[in-house]
VMD Tcl script that builds the backbone (N, CA, C; Angstrom):
set m [mol new atoms 255]
animate dup $m
set s [atomselect $m all]
$s set {name element resname resid chain x y z} {
  {N N UNK 1 A 20.058 31.710 7.310}
  {CA C UNK 1 A 19.670 31.129 6.346}
  {C C UNK 1 A 18.701 29.620 7.186}
  {N N UNK 2 A 17.436 29.815 7.092}
  {CA C UNK 2 A 16.570 28.860 7.365}
  {C C UNK 2 A 16.913 27.399 7.486}
  {N N UNK 3 A 16.653 27.024 8.712}
  {CA C UNK 3 A 16.839 25.496 9.114}
  {C C UNK 3 A 16.316 24.329 7.863}
  {N N UNK 4 A 16.616 23.640 7.599}
  {CA C UNK 4 A 15.432 22.458 6.274}
  {C C UNK 4 A 14.146 22.221 7.092}
  {N N UNK 5 A 13.708 22.464 6.177}
  {CA C UNK 5 A 12.206 21.696 6.844}
  {C C UNK 5 A 11.937 20.200 6.938}
  {N N UNK 6 A 11.744 19.726 7.994}
  {CA C UNK 6 A 12.011 18.568 8.202}
  {C C UNK 6 A 10.836 17.983 7.523}
  {N N UNK 7 A 11.509 16.550 6.535}
  {CA C UNK 7 A 10.201 15.514 5.636}
  {C C UNK 7 A 9.528 14.855 6.519}
  {N N UNK 8 A 8.288 14.709 6.090}
  {CA C UNK 8 A 7.721 13.188 7.320}
  {C C UNK 8 A 7.956 11.950 6.622}
  {N N UNK 9 A 8.421 10.625 7.546}
  {CA C UNK 9 A 8.590 9.639 6.830}
  {C C UNK 9 A 7.173 9.435 5.657}
  {N N UNK 10 A 7.375 8.904 5.235}
  {CA C UNK 10 A 6.067 8.000 4.102}
  {C C UNK 10 A 6.010 6.867 4.226}
  {N N UNK 11 A 4.919 6.268 3.678}
  {CA C UNK 11 A 4.514 5.274 3.265}
  {C C UNK 11 A 4.199 4.937 2.016}
  {N N UNK 12 A 4.210 4.246 1.264}
  {CA C UNK 12 A 4.045 3.526 -0.046}
  {C C UNK 12 A 2.749 2.637 -0.052}
  {N N UNK 13 A 1.553 2.674 -0.581}
  {CA C UNK 13 A 0.776 1.564 -0.477}
  {C C UNK 13 A 0.415 1.220 -2.022}
  {N N UNK 14 A 0.937 0.111 -2.401}
  {CA C UNK 14 A 0.673 -0.683 -3.739}
  {C C UNK 14 A 0.309 -2.381 -3.724}
  {N N UNK 15 A -0.423 -2.365 -5.259}
  {CA C UNK 15 A -0.460 -3.520 -4.952}
  {C C UNK 15 A 0.168 -4.509 -6.232}
  {N N UNK 16 A 0.700 -5.707 -6.467}
  {CA C UNK 16 A 1.408 -6.293 -7.359}
  {C C UNK 16 A 1.001 -7.402 -7.519}
  {N N UNK 17 A 1.341 -8.062 -8.563}
  {CA C UNK 17 A 0.854 -9.644 -9.018}
  {C C UNK 17 A 2.037 -9.893 -8.771}
  {N N UNK 18 A 2.166 -11.435 -7.989}
  {CA C UNK 18 A 3.756 -11.901 -8.047}
  {C C UNK 18 A 3.785 -12.711 -9.130}
  {N N UNK 19 A 4.922 -12.705 -9.866}
  {CA C UNK 19 A 5.227 -13.098 -10.736}
  {C C UNK 19 A 5.887 -14.619 -10.572}
  {N N UNK 20 A 5.261 -15.178 -11.572}
  {CA C UNK 20 A 5.479 -17.068 -11.405}
  {C C UNK 20 A 4.380 -17.401 -10.611}
  {N N UNK 21 A 3.491 -16.994 -9.892}
  {CA C UNK 21 A 2.649 -17.475 -9.065}
  {C C UNK 21 A 1.147 -18.018 -10.034}
  {N N UNK 22 A 0.876 -17.584 -10.927}
  {CA C UNK 22 A -0.140 -18.488 -12.200}
  {C C UNK 22 A -0.039 -19.562 -12.295}
  {N N UNK 23 A -1.242 -20.064 -12.003}
  {CA C UNK 23 A -1.155 -21.721 -12.401}
  {C C UNK 23 A -2.118 -22.460 -13.330}
  {N N UNK 24 A -2.310 -23.436 -14.419}
  {CA C UNK 24 A -3.021 -23.321 -15.574}
  {C C UNK 24 A -4.261 -23.584 -14.404}
  {N N UNK 25 A -4.973 -23.318 -13.278}
  {CA C UNK 25 A -6.097 -24.125 -12.683}
  {C C UNK 25 A -6.161 -22.716 -12.189}
  {N N UNK 26 A -5.582 -21.742 -11.909}
  {CA C UNK 26 A -5.768 -20.278 -11.657}
  {C C UNK 26 A -4.745 -19.275 -11.473}
  {N N UNK 27 A -5.324 -18.110 -11.154}
  {CA C UNK 27 A -5.040 -16.992 -11.731}
  {C C UNK 27 A -3.694 -16.320 -11.162}
  {N N UNK 28 A -2.362 -15.503 -10.653}
  {CA C UNK 28 A -1.961 -14.923 -10.461}
  {C C UNK 28 A -2.022 -14.397 -8.951}
  {N N UNK 29 A -1.367 -14.592 -7.738}
  {CA C UNK 29 A -1.776 -14.378 -6.756}
  {C C UNK 29 A -1.255 -12.445 -6.946}
  {N N UNK 30 A -2.343 -11.772 -6.181}
  {CA C UNK 30 A -2.271 -10.629 -5.896}
  {C C UNK 30 A -2.073 -10.143 -4.546}
  {N N UNK 31 A -0.994 -9.307 -4.081}
  {CA C UNK 31 A -0.593 -8.376 -2.809}
  {C C UNK 31 A -0.665 -6.769 -2.875}
  {N N UNK 32 A -1.545 -6.722 -2.045}
  {CA C UNK 32 A -1.443 -5.354 -1.379}
  {C C UNK 32 A -0.417 -4.761 -0.590}
  {N N UNK 33 A -0.241 -4.088 -0.783}
  {CA C UNK 33 A 1.508 -3.765 0.398}
  {C C UNK 33 A 1.494 -2.314 0.889}
  {N N UNK 34 A 1.935 -2.015 2.203}
  {CA C UNK 34 A 2.387 -0.991 2.646}
  {C C UNK 34 A 4.026 -1.065 2.976}
  {N N UNK 35 A 4.621 0.289 2.618}
  {CA C UNK 35 A 6.409 0.003 2.599}
  {C C UNK 35 A 6.739 1.064 2.789}
  {N N UNK 36 A 8.110 1.276 3.550}
  {CA C UNK 36 A 8.146 2.602 3.928}
  {C C UNK 36 A 9.016 3.155 2.489}
  {N N UNK 37 A 9.221 4.055 2.315}
  {CA C UNK 37 A 10.002 4.736 1.147}
  {C C UNK 37 A 11.689 4.609 1.499}
  {N N UNK 38 A 11.820 5.245 2.644}
  {CA C UNK 38 A 13.206 5.249 2.731}
  {C C UNK 38 A 13.882 3.665 3.450}
  {N N UNK 39 A 14.750 3.167 2.769}
  {CA C UNK 39 A 15.025 2.011 3.246}
  {C C UNK 39 A 13.649 0.633 3.268}
  {N N UNK 40 A 13.435 0.140 1.771}
  {CA C UNK 40 A 12.050 -0.117 1.606}
  {C C UNK 40 A 12.070 -1.579 2.677}
  {N N UNK 41 A 10.843 -1.373 3.182}
  {CA C UNK 41 A 10.482 -2.276 4.635}
  {C C UNK 41 A 8.928 -2.448 4.734}
  {N N UNK 42 A 8.298 -3.991 4.433}
  {CA C UNK 42 A 7.271 -3.984 4.416}
  {C C UNK 42 A 6.830 -3.945 5.601}
  {N N UNK 43 A 5.697 -3.193 6.154}
  {CA C UNK 43 A 4.880 -2.695 7.128}
  {C C UNK 43 A 3.830 -3.771 7.334}
  {N N UNK 44 A 3.141 -3.680 5.815}
  {CA C UNK 44 A 1.440 -4.681 6.231}
  {C C UNK 44 A 1.744 -5.359 4.820}
  {N N UNK 45 A 0.341 -6.674 4.632}
  {CA C UNK 45 A 0.912 -6.871 3.736}
  {C C UNK 45 A -0.396 -7.520 3.573}
  {N N UNK 46 A -1.292 -8.124 2.398}
  {CA C UNK 46 A -2.595 -8.657 2.253}
  {C C UNK 46 A -2.670 -9.333 0.828}
  {N N UNK 47 A -3.356 -10.247 0.960}
  {CA C UNK 47 A -3.549 -11.697 -0.516}
  {C C UNK 47 A -4.867 -11.121 -0.628}
  {N N UNK 48 A -4.970 -10.123 -1.837}
  {CA C UNK 48 A -6.128 -9.853 -2.961}
  {C C UNK 48 A -6.439 -10.557 -4.003}
  {N N UNK 49 A -7.933 -10.548 -3.993}
  {CA C UNK 49 A -8.100 -11.669 -5.276}
  {C C UNK 49 A -7.702 -11.373 -6.575}
  {N N UNK 50 A -7.926 -10.200 -6.766}
  {CA C UNK 50 A -7.587 -9.395 -8.008}
  {C C UNK 50 A -7.020 -7.710 -7.720}
  {N N UNK 51 A -6.588 -7.544 -8.611}
  {CA C UNK 51 A -6.337 -6.200 -9.000}
  {C C UNK 51 A -7.817 -5.370 -8.398}
  {N N UNK 52 A -8.873 -5.920 -8.698}
  {CA C UNK 52 A -10.243 -5.112 -8.575}
  {C C UNK 52 A -10.652 -4.934 -7.015}
  {N N UNK 53 A -10.117 -5.720 -5.964}
  {CA C UNK 53 A -10.300 -5.806 -5.173}
  {C C UNK 53 A -9.582 -5.408 -3.959}
  {N N UNK 54 A -8.438 -4.454 -4.728}
  {CA C UNK 54 A -7.784 -3.696 -3.573}
  {C C UNK 54 A -8.512 -2.828 -2.854}
  {N N UNK 55 A -9.032 -1.809 -3.224}
  {CA C UNK 55 A -9.528 -0.956 -2.953}
  {C C UNK 55 A -10.818 -1.765 -1.431}
  {N N UNK 56 A -10.784 -2.610 -1.167}
  {CA C UNK 56 A -11.855 -2.975 -0.241}
  {C C UNK 56 A -10.449 -3.391 0.610}
  {N N UNK 57 A -9.485 -3.397 0.367}
  {CA C UNK 57 A -8.552 -4.269 1.200}
  {C C UNK 57 A -7.629 -3.232 2.015}
  {N N UNK 58 A -7.772 -1.973 1.470}
  {CA C UNK 58 A -6.738 -0.371 1.516}
  {C C UNK 58 A -6.539 -0.254 2.942}
  {N N UNK 59 A -7.903 0.322 3.739}
  {CA C UNK 59 A -8.110 0.744 5.155}
  {C C UNK 59 A -8.056 -0.820 6.070}
  {N N UNK 60 A -8.290 -1.878 5.779}
  {CA C UNK 60 A -7.768 -3.020 6.921}
  {C C UNK 60 A -6.434 -3.011 6.934}
  {N N UNK 61 A -5.666 -2.402 5.872}
  {CA C UNK 61 A -3.994 -3.055 5.946}
  {C C UNK 61 A -3.195 -1.917 6.269}
  {N N UNK 62 A -4.645 -0.693 6.433}
  {CA C UNK 62 A -3.560 0.198 6.890}
  {C C UNK 62 A -4.145 0.265 8.261}
  {N N UNK 63 A -5.088 0.058 9.106}
  {CA C UNK 63 A -5.379 -0.468 10.417}
  {C C UNK 63 A -4.465 -0.227 11.663}
  {N N UNK 64 A -3.671 -1.028 11.236}
  {CA C UNK 64 A -3.233 -1.598 12.497}
  {C C UNK 64 A -1.480 -0.603 12.690}
  {N N UNK 65 A -1.186 0.088 11.871}
  {CA C UNK 65 A -0.293 0.730 11.238}
  {C C UNK 65 A -0.223 2.314 12.289}
  {N N UNK 66 A 0.512 2.732 12.727}
  {CA C UNK 66 A 0.409 4.294 13.268}
  {C C UNK 66 A 0.863 5.373 12.287}
  {N N UNK 67 A -0.096 6.139 11.883}
  {CA C UNK 67 A -0.091 6.443 10.874}
  {C C UNK 67 A 0.391 8.310 11.425}
  {N N UNK 68 A 0.107 8.364 12.583}
  {CA C UNK 68 A 0.427 9.869 13.162}
  {C C UNK 68 A 1.955 10.181 12.458}
  {N N UNK 69 A 2.023 11.609 11.952}
  {CA C UNK 69 A 3.142 11.996 11.185}
  {C C UNK 69 A 3.917 11.484 10.309}
  {N N UNK 70 A 2.970 10.882 8.918}
  {CA C UNK 70 A 3.422 10.341 8.037}
  {C C UNK 70 A 2.773 10.612 7.312}
  {N N UNK 71 A 3.281 10.758 5.687}
  {CA C UNK 71 A 2.397 11.002 4.745}
  {C C UNK 71 A 2.006 9.568 3.901}
  {N N UNK 72 A 1.177 9.151 3.116}
  {CA C UNK 72 A 0.912 7.813 2.902}
  {C C UNK 72 A 0.307 7.987 1.365}
  {N N UNK 73 A 1.211 7.556 0.353}
  {CA C UNK 73 A 1.060 7.823 -0.591}
  {C C UNK 73 A 0.628 6.496 -1.681}
  {N N UNK 74 A -0.263 6.334 -2.529}
  {CA C UNK 74 A -0.928 5.289 -3.138}
  {C C UNK 74 A -1.042 5.920 -4.575}
  {N N UNK 75 A -1.586 4.568 -5.544}
  {CA C UNK 75 A -1.810 5.236 -6.993}
  {C C UNK 75 A -3.138 5.388 -6.991}
  {N N UNK 76 A -3.666 5.699 -8.215}
  {CA C UNK 76 A -4.967 6.330 -8.432}
  {C C UNK 76 A -6.260 5.652 -8.141}
  {N N UNK 77 A -6.205 3.878 -8.582}
  {CA C UNK 77 A -6.942 3.511 -7.905}
  {C C UNK 77 A -7.540 3.668 -6.756}
  {N N UNK 78 A -7.061 4.095 -5.252}
  {CA C UNK 78 A -7.273 4.271 -4.234}
  {C C UNK 78 A -8.044 5.696 -4.021}
  {N N UNK 79 A -8.087 6.655 -4.631}
  {CA C UNK 79 A -8.169 8.046 -4.775}
  {C C UNK 79 A -9.773 7.681 -4.586}
  {N N UNK 80 A -10.279 7.688 -3.801}
  {CA C UNK 80 A -11.652 7.026 -3.382}
  {C C UNK 80 A -12.297 8.175 -1.656}
  {N N UNK 81 A -13.352 8.820 -1.810}
  {CA C UNK 81 A -13.502 9.677 -0.283}
  {C C UNK 81 A -13.810 8.610 0.830}
  {N N UNK 82 A -13.443 7.643 0.417}
  {CA C UNK 82 A -13.323 6.460 1.849}
  {C C UNK 82 A -12.105 6.214 2.671}
  {N N UNK 83 A -11.053 6.344 1.361}
  {CA C UNK 83 A -9.943 5.896 1.501}
  {C C UNK 83 A -9.445 7.606 2.058}
  {N N UNK 84 A -9.581 8.558 1.617}
  {CA C UNK 84 A -9.150 9.808 1.857}
  {C C UNK 84 A -9.057 10.467 3.860}
  {N N UNK 85 A -10.328 9.644 3.770}
  {CA C UNK 85 A -11.066 10.131 5.240}
  {C C UNK 85 A -9.554 9.542 6.196}
}
mol reanalyze $m
mol bondsrecalc $m
mol representation Tube
mol addrep $m
């Protein structure tokens, strides 16, 4: 029997609006985060003005992380050529 193929560690990038953060004079706060898939640990996080601003924060969020040997997952919002490089 062949040995199991080692799985690469994965990092998920996703944005979320903070529940309960909306105020009468402002919108909800929105964060973009990079988390490990196994035993979720936040590796990086940035506040973005709105969901539409996530794409410009994607590369700076990951810039300080060592991604060698990792798989990075993200939602369809980030499927732009600049991010895939």
